C-alpha atoms as one frame of an Amber mdcrd trajectory, in Angstrom:
protein
  -8.909  -4.205  13.683  -8.463  -7.922  14.278  -4.989  -9.418  14.145  -4.200
 -11.395  11.023  -1.411 -13.649   9.871   1.017 -12.572   7.166  -0.587 -15.138
   4.831  -4.061 -13.763   5.526  -2.814 -10.238   4.959  -1.261 -11.187   1.608
  -4.305 -13.167   0.513  -6.527 -10.186   1.217  -4.154  -7.825  -0.552  -3.487
  -9.871  -3.648  -6.293  -8.365  -5.711  -4.994  -4.897  -4.917  -1.392  -5.633
  -5.893  -2.047  -8.109  -8.704   0.406  -7.956 -11.567   0.716 -10.313 -14.489
   4.056  -9.241 -15.935   7.479  -7.856 -15.104   8.633 -10.534 -12.685  12.243
 -11.344 -11.874  12.771 -15.096 -11.885  15.772 -17.360 -11.356  13.807 -20.566
 -11.637  10.423 -20.000 -13.253   9.072 -23.486 -12.580  10.008 -23.479  -8.878
   8.685 -19.948  -8.390   5.358 -20.753 -10.073   4.973 -23.952  -8.036   5.489
 -21.936  -4.856   2.930 -19.316  -5.962   0.430 -22.043  -6.896   0.918 -23.781
  -3.549  -0.038 -20.553  -1.780  -2.846 -19.764  -4.241  -1.095 -16.424  -4.676
  -1.794 -13.950  -7.448   0.760 -11.353  -6.422   4.245 -11.141  -7.950   7.050
 -13.244  -6.567  10.668 -12.280  -6.996  13.174 -15.100  -6.842  16.906 -14.713
  -6.233  18.218 -18.232  -5.618  21.835 -17.177  -6.166  21.395 -14.282  -3.707
  22.708 -11.737  -6.242  20.425  -8.987  -4.997  21.152  -9.915  -1.379  24.891
  -9.504  -1.968  24.604  -6.343  -4.096  22.395  -4.600  -1.530  24.035  -6.142
   1.547  20.687  -7.291   2.965  21.570 -10.703   4.378  19.784 -11.497   7.597
  22.924 -12.464   9.500  21.061 -14.078  12.423  20.207 -17.150  10.298  23.299
 -18.115   8.286  21.977 -21.668   7.720  18.948 -20.583   5.642  20.612 -17.374
   4.401  17.403 -15.302   4.122  17.239 -11.658   3.133  15.956  -8.834   5.298
  12.501  -8.238   3.799  12.487  -4.633   2.670   9.597  -2.982   0.857  10.634
  -0.043  -1.289   8.095   2.534  -2.497   9.244   4.280  -5.651   8.261   7.578
  -7.226   8.336   8.117 -10.995  11.847   7.869 -12.361  12.578   5.073  -9.833
  13.282   7.618  -7.103  13.070   6.047  -3.658  10.195   7.550  -1.681  10.167
   5.286   1.373  11.763   2.082   2.620  10.050  -0.244   5.076  12.205  -2.710
   7.014   9.970  -5.727   7.420  12.256  -7.807   9.611   9.386  -8.197  12.053
   5.784  -8.557  10.858   4.911  -5.199  12.403   7.604  -3.445  10.331   5.988
  -4.434   7.062   3.720  -1.928   5.361  -0.012  -2.436   5.498  -2.296  -1.851
   2.533  -3.231   1.436   4.223   0.454   2.450   4.480   0.924   1.730   0.786
  -2.283   3.586  -0.129  -1.100   6.628   1.833   2.307   6.456   0.126   0.618
   6.266  -3.283  -1.536   9.251  -2.359   1.473  11.300  -1.250   3.598  10.456
  -4.285   0.679  11.163  -6.604   0.156  14.569  -4.990   3.742  15.446  -5.965
   3.284  14.647  -9.648  -0.293  15.731 -10.350  -0.741  19.487 -10.839  -4.525
  19.061 -10.547  -4.411  17.233  -7.199  -5.767  20.298  -5.417  -8.173  22.209
  -7.624  -7.979  25.145  -5.189  -4.344  25.752  -6.179  -3.797  29.271  -7.449
  -4.302  29.452 -11.201  -6.047  26.111 -11.670  -9.553  27.568 -12.032  -8.292
  30.220 -14.435  -6.541  27.571 -16.549  -9.735  25.502 -16.680 -11.854  28.514
 -17.634  -9.323  29.395 -20.356  -9.712  25.857 -21.763  -6.098  25.032 -20.853
  -6.677  21.460 -19.763  -3.220  19.948 -20.269  -2.671  19.796 -16.478  -6.048
  18.201 -15.738  -6.531  14.453 -15.721  -8.113  12.928 -17.809  -8.474  16.022
 -19.969  -5.350  16.430 -22.114  -7.595  18.019 -24.734 -10.744  20.085 -24.545
 -13.834  18.235 -23.302 -16.280  20.950 -24.287
């Protein structure tokens, strides 16, 4: 796989991670201008007062002048349970789209009873028209 810049990686990933709501903003105008300048369609989280940085103790202490945060990526399971944390201090520590896809696959396996149809009892439940544990069949499809 060819090397790519962080900007190229994000531009390629933006369709996959696109969200239109649920953003945390300090300064909506400034944040939107920054997104527009990058032609970005992914969510931006702004913390100009560094509240999150202080609460989570994630200041990157090697650059006190700019006061950046250590760029963590947190993968959550349902119920906001932490599944995995990536420390993206260096570009290579940041998760790739493939890492995130694998994490989604693993977390989905934990919550979907029908993930493996060979699981004991799944065939019998299907044959008995008990489809509550089968997606997208909460009711009978016969």
